[in-house]
C-alpha positions, 0 to 999 in steps of 0.5 A, spaced: 361 600 401 354 599 398 349 601 400 342 597 402 335 600 399 329 598 405 322 601 401 316 603 408 311 600 407 310 596 414 306 589 414 301 587 419 300 580 424 293 581 425 287 583 423 279 584 429 274 588 431 271 591 427 267 599 429 263 602 425 263 608 424 257 614 423 255 618 417 260 623 413 259 626 406 264 630 402 269 635 403 272 643 400 276 647 404 274 652 408 278 656 414 286 655 415 287 652 423 292 657 425 295 657 431 302 661 435 308 657 434 313 663 439 315 668 433 311 666 427 303 661 425 303 655 423 297 654 418 293 647 417 287 647 412 282 643 413 275 642 411 268 643 411 261 641 406 261 641 398 262 637 391 266 633 389 270 635 383 271 630 377 278 625 377 282 628 373 281 635 376 281 632 384 289 628 382 290 635 378 290 638 385 292 633 390 297 628 387 303 634 389 301 635 395 304 628 395 311 627 395 317 622 395 322 622 402 328 618 402 332 617 408 340 615 409 345 613 414 352 611 414 350 604 411 344 604 407 338 608 404 329 607 406 324 610 400 316 611 402 311 617 401 310 624 406 304 628 405 305 636 405 299 638 411 301 645 412 307 650 414 310 657 417 308 663 413 311 670 414 309 677 413 306 676 406 302 671 408 306 666 403 308 660 406 316 659 407 318 653 411 313 647 409 311 640 414 310 634 412 307 628 415 310 621 413 310 614 418 316 613 424 318 608 420 321 611 413 324 616 418 327 610 423 335 609 422 337 615 418 339 621 421 339 625 414 332 626 409 330 628 402 324 630 400 321 630 392 317 634 389 312 633 384 311 639 379 305 639 373 305 644 368 298 648 365 300 642 359 300 637 364 308 635 364 311 632 370 317 635 373 320 634 381 324 638 385 328 636 390 328 638 398 334 637 403 328 635 409 330 636 416 326 632 422 322 635 425 320 629 431 317 623 430 312 618 434 314 611 433 307 608 438 303 612 431 307 611 426 306 618 425 314 623 423 314 631 421 319 633 416 320 640 415 322 643 409 325 651 406 324 652 398 327 658 396 323 665 397 318 664 393 316 658 392 310 655 392 307 649 394 300 645 393 298 643 401 293 638 403 287 639 406 284 633 411 279 633 413 275 635 418 272 629 420 275 622 419 270 619 423 265 620 419 268 617 413 263 611 411 265 603 409 264 605 402 267 610 400 271 612 395 278 614 396 285 614 392 291 613 394 297 615 392 305 615 394 310 612 392 310 604 390 317 601 390 321 606 390 322 609 385 314 610 381 313 618 385 305 620 384 303 613 383 294 613 384 290 608 386 283 607 387 278 603 391 273 603 397 273 604 405 273 596 406 273 599 414 272 605 418 277 602 425 279 596 426 284 592 431 291 591 427 298 588 431 303 591 426 310 588 426 315 593 430 310 597 433 304 593 436 296 594 435 294 600 433 287 602 430 286 603 422 282 605 416 282 599 412 282 599 405 282 595 398 287 601 394 293 598 392 299 598 396 306 597 396 313 598 400 314 604 398 306 608 399 308 607 406 307 615 409 303 617 402 296 619 402 289 616 402 284 622 398 276 622 398 273 622 391 274 631 393 281 630 394 281 632 403 287 627 406 283 621 410 289 618 411 297 616 411 298 609 408 303 605 413 301 597 413 298 590 409 297 585 408 302 580 404 300 574 407 296 570 413 297 563 415 301 563 409 297 565 404 298 570 399 291 575 401 291 582 396 287 587 398 288 588 405 292 595 406 291 600 411 291 607 414 292 611 420 286 615 420 286 622 419 284 625 426 289 620 430 295 623 424 293 630 425 293 630 432 300 627 433 303 631 428 301 638 431 303 636 437 309 633 434 310 640 431 309 644 438 313 642 442 320 641 437 324 648 437 328 651 431 332 656 432 334 659 425 333 653 421 336 648 426 332 643 430 335 644 437 330 640 440 325 634 438 317 633 438 313 629 441 306 626 442 305 629 450 304 622 453 307 617 449 311 612 454 318 610 452 317 602 454 320 598 448 319 591 449 318 585 445 312 581 446 313 574 444 309 567 445 314 562 448 312 554 450 318 553 455 319 547 461 316 549 469 323 545 471 329 542 470 326 537 471 322 538 464 317 535 469 311 541 465 311 544 458 308 551 459 306 557 454 309 563 457 309 571 455 314 573 454 319 579 454 326 581 451 328 590 452 328 592 444 333 597 447 337 599 451 334 606 451 328 600 455 328 601 462 328 594 465 335 594 460 339 594 465 337 590 469 335 584 463 340 586 458 339 582 451 336 576 455 328 574 455 325 573 461 319 570 462 312 574 463 308 573 469 303 579 470 304 587 469 302 593 474 300 599 471 298 603 477 295 599 482 292 595 476 295 588 476 294 584 470 296 576 470 299 572 464 299 565 467 292 564 465 291 559 458 290 564 454 285 561 447 293 561 442 299 565 443 298 571 439 292 573 444 297 573 450 301 578 446 295 581 443 294 582 450 300 584 453 301 589 448 293 592 449 296 593 457 302 597 455 299 601 449 295 603 456 302 607 458 302 614 459 308 618 462 309 619 469 305 611 469 308 607 476 308 600 471 311 593 476 313 586 472 313 579 473 318 575 471 322 568 471 329 568 469 329 563 462 334 557 464 337 553 460 339 544 460 343 541 456 340 534 453 345 531 449 350 533 443 345 537 439 338 538 444 338 544 450 331 545 453 329 552 455 325 552 462 322 557 468 326 559 474 323 558 481 324 564 483 319 571 482 323 578 480 320 584 479 322 590 475 320 597 477 319 603 473 316 610 472 315 611 465 319 617 461 317 621 456 318 618 449 322 623 445 325 620 438 332 622 437 336 618 430 
């Protein structure tokens, strides 16, 4: 069967509030962070103040830490990027296993993975080595996933250094974006600045995220790659960008998950997974992430079957069978009138400034739901009436129904 090829970069639906950040400084490596995990130690390097090196020296050092990621399913393959962030060390203080952070949307839907690792010889010659990778865990809400590889004994790979605090990165700071554009140009480098430190952005299929904005050029396949400062420290994980807005082509609007957020999510995925003899038996998760999988939109519906008045309604559908309301709703769309979380009710009957605002408000409410929270969704069925040979109209039933559930812990399983 012919395989389709999907490039890993998400698009954004809109951008909103900018929040300023505090001052930062250049970074160089310091003592790594470690924590015990059963019988082995996981190590991830962080940074402290120091002076930057020349661009060529920095890129020579950091480019091999960015890898090409390919995911495979029965019918397709997807391409993206990843960054080596740490690993497991043996008794000789050598890495025996490496962890790679990438995006959830890069690995989603795939059941096997390969990682191409770049090597740069002293003379400048470049080569790549392909490794089979296994999924450690993934968080859709945070668009972060972790893979692991086990190279032959004695193989030393380049590990990226996280910046000490990505909240200290300032607007105007110069950055490099490194990744695998088009899925065929691994190790590509672009240069730009941090355009904004914290943008509230609505990302397709995920919802609202707080992201770092950059004008460093990225393309499909860059997702999961690294955004580095001039000292070579990882300040973000590339995940999304605008290609058009309101029907107009746009350039230079690209976004990355801040390093603080990416590091926290990756640590949790590593810490909670269970692995035996090189086989992941239980996938990692970010504690508190809730399994919701509701997709919101806005539709214009009639108030009743007499088509007496039209109204804008918040409409929700279950994204999959794992959605907590799928048993009650199936694949049908429902008009949501209110959502109550732990006793706090949010109504969606009031007029909104725009259809986007209504959808955004619902996304914001559900984004705050954590595993264990009590949720009540008030809704009406969306019905249809025929209006001749060619037309049907959607309208609301008069009965308000409720769906009640306790949010469960989200654990991604391919």
